[in-house]
ZABAGU-8290 format. One record per residue (C-alpha): residue in three letters; chain; z, y, x. Coordinates in steps of 0.5 Angstrom, whole numbers, m for minus. Layout:
% ZABAGU-8290
+---------+--------+-------+-------+-------+
: residuo : cadena :    up : north :  east :
+---------+--------+-------+-------+-------+
:     ALA :      A :     Z :     Y :     X :
...
+---------+--------+-------+-------+-------+
END
This chain:
% ZABAGU-8290
+---------+--------+-------+-------+-------+
: residuo : cadena :    up : north :  east :
+---------+--------+-------+-------+-------+
:     MET :      A :    33 :   m17 :  m189 :
:     SER :      A :    29 :   m12 :  m184 :
:     LEU :      A :    34 :    m8 :  m179 :
:     SER :      A :    32 :    m3 :  m174 :
:     LEU :      A :    34 :    m5 :  m168 :
:     PRO :      A :    33 :    m3 :  m161 :
:     ASN :      A :    26 :    m6 :  m158 :
:     ALA :      A :    30 :   m10 :  m153 :
:     ILE :      A :    35 :   m13 :  m158 :
:     SER :      A :    29 :   m15 :  m163 :
:     LYS :      A :    25 :   m18 :  m157 :
:     TYR :      A :    32 :   m22 :  m156 :
:     PHE :      A :    32 :   m25 :  m163 :
:     THR :      A :    25 :   m26 :  m163 :
:     ILE :      A :    26 :   m31 :  m157 :
:     SER :      A :    32 :   m34 :  m160 :
:     ASN :      A :    28 :   m36 :  m166 :
:     GLY :      A :    23 :   m40 :  m161 :
:     ALA :      A :    18 :   m35 :  m158 :
:     ASP :      A :    17 :   m36 :  m150 :
:     ILE :      A :    23 :   m36 :  m146 :
:     VAL :      A :    20 :   m33 :  m140 :
:     ASP :      A :    19 :   m26 :  m144 :
:     ILE :      A :    27 :   m26 :  m143 :
:     LYS :      A :    26 :   m22 :  m137 :
:     HIS :      A :    23 :   m16 :  m141 :
:     CYS :      A :    29 :   m15 :  m145 :
:     PHE :      A :    35 :   m16 :  m140 :
:     THR :      A :    36 :   m12 :  m134 :
:     THR :      A :    35 :   m16 :  m127 :
:     ASP :      A :    43 :   m16 :  m126 :
:     ALA :      A :    45 :   m17 :  m134 :
:     ILE :      A :    51 :   m22 :  m136 :
:     VAL :      A :    51 :   m26 :  m142 :
:     LEU :      A :    58 :   m28 :  m145 :
:     ASP :      A :    58 :   m34 :  m149 :
:     GLU :      A :    63 :   m40 :  m151 :
:     GLY :      A :    67 :   m38 :  m145 :
:     LYS :      A :    62 :   m38 :  m140 :
:     THR :      A :    58 :   m33 :  m136 :
:     TYR :      A :    51 :   m33 :  m135 :
:     GLN :      A :    48 :   m27 :  m130 :
:     GLY :      A :    41 :   m26 :  m128 :
:     HIS :      A :    34 :   m28 :  m131 :
:     GLU :      A :    34 :   m35 :  m128 :
:     ALA :      A :    41 :   m36 :  m131 :
:     ILE :      A :    40 :   m33 :  m138 :
:     GLU :      A :    33 :   m37 :  m139 :
:     ALA :      A :    37 :   m43 :  m137 :
:     TRP :      A :    42 :   m42 :  m142 :
:     GLN :      A :    37 :   m40 :  m147 :
:     ARG :      A :    33 :   m47 :  m146 :
:     THR :      A :    39 :   m51 :  m146 :
:     ALA :      A :    41 :   m48 :  m153 :
:     GLN :      A :    34 :   m49 :  m156 :
:     SER :      A :    34 :   m56 :  m153 :
:     GLU :      A :    40 :   m58 :  m156 :
:     PHE :      A :    39 :   m56 :  m163 :
:     ASP :      A :    34 :   m53 :  m168 :
:     TYR :      A :    37 :   m46 :  m171 :
:     SER :      A :    35 :   m40 :  m173 :
:     VAL :      A :    38 :   m33 :  m172 :
:     GLU :      A :    38 :   m27 :  m177 :
:     PRO :      A :    41 :   m21 :  m176 :
:     ILE :      A :    44 :   m18 :  m182 :
:     GLU :      A :    48 :   m12 :  m180 :
:     VAL :      A :    47 :    m7 :  m174 :
:     PHE :      A :    52 :    m1 :  m172 :
:     THR :      A :    54 :     2 :  m166 :
:     GLU :      A :    61 :     2 :  m163 :
:     GLY :      A :    62 :     6 :  m157 :
:     ASP :      A :    56 :     5 :  m152 :
:     ARG :      A :    55 :    m2 :  m155 :
:     VAL :      A :    50 :    m4 :  m161 :
:     ILE :      A :    54 :    m9 :  m165 :
:     VAL :      A :    49 :   m14 :  m169 :
:     THR :      A :    52 :   m19 :  m174 :
:     SER :      A :    47 :   m25 :  m175 :
:     ASN :      A :    47 :   m31 :  m179 :
:     VAL :      A :    46 :   m37 :  m175 :
:     VAL :      A :    43 :   m43 :  m179 :
:     GLY :      A :    41 :   m50 :  m176 :
:     ASN :      A :    43 :   m57 :  m174 :
:     PHE :      A :    49 :   m56 :  m170 :
:     PRO :      A :    56 :   m57 :  m172 :
:     GLY :      A :    59 :   m52 :  m177 :
:     SER :      A :    52 :   m49 :  m179 :
:     PRO :      A :    51 :   m44 :  m182 :
:     VAL :      A :    56 :   m39 :  m178 :
:     VAL :      A :    56 :   m32 :  m177 :
:     LEU :      A :    56 :   m29 :  m170 :
:     LYS :      A :    57 :   m22 :  m167 :
:     HIS :      A :    53 :   m20 :  m161 :
:     ALA :      A :    55 :   m14 :  m157 :
:     PHE :      A :    50 :   m11 :  m153 :
:     GLY :      A :    50 :    m6 :  m148 :
:     LEU :      A :    44 :    m3 :  m146 :
:     VAL :      A :    41 :     1 :  m140 :
:     ASP :      A :    34 :     4 :  m139 :
:     ASP :      A :    32 :     0 :  m146 :
:     LYS :      A :    34 :    m7 :  m143 :
:     ILE :      A :    40 :   m11 :  m145 :
:     ARG :      A :    45 :   m10 :  m139 :
:     ILE :      A :    51 :   m14 :  m142 :
:     LEU :      A :    51 :   m19 :  m148 :
:     GLU :      A :    57 :   m22 :  m151 :
:     ILE :      A :    57 :   m27 :  m157 :
:     VAL :      A :    63 :   m28 :  m161 :
+---------+--------+-------+-------+-------+
END
């Protein structure tokens, strides 16, 4: 399914699916925050390390299947399939954008 996503969010999912992680700086603000599995990652270096760790531990793919706006956030529901325990899972990604970049990402 092809969804219309803001450019930064589209880039984020491209990176999540194996594109070069160094491009993370093109979709997140310098002070961006990611909240995932009870942990917080702030700034490009921490977010890049978080992505590298996730991609080194498991092979997976993320397919956005639904998008809607809730207040000032863009909510993307995604199907995540891979070789991790519990696969496949459906996750919600709540994105807060500033100047066409991701300022906050909460994954639940």
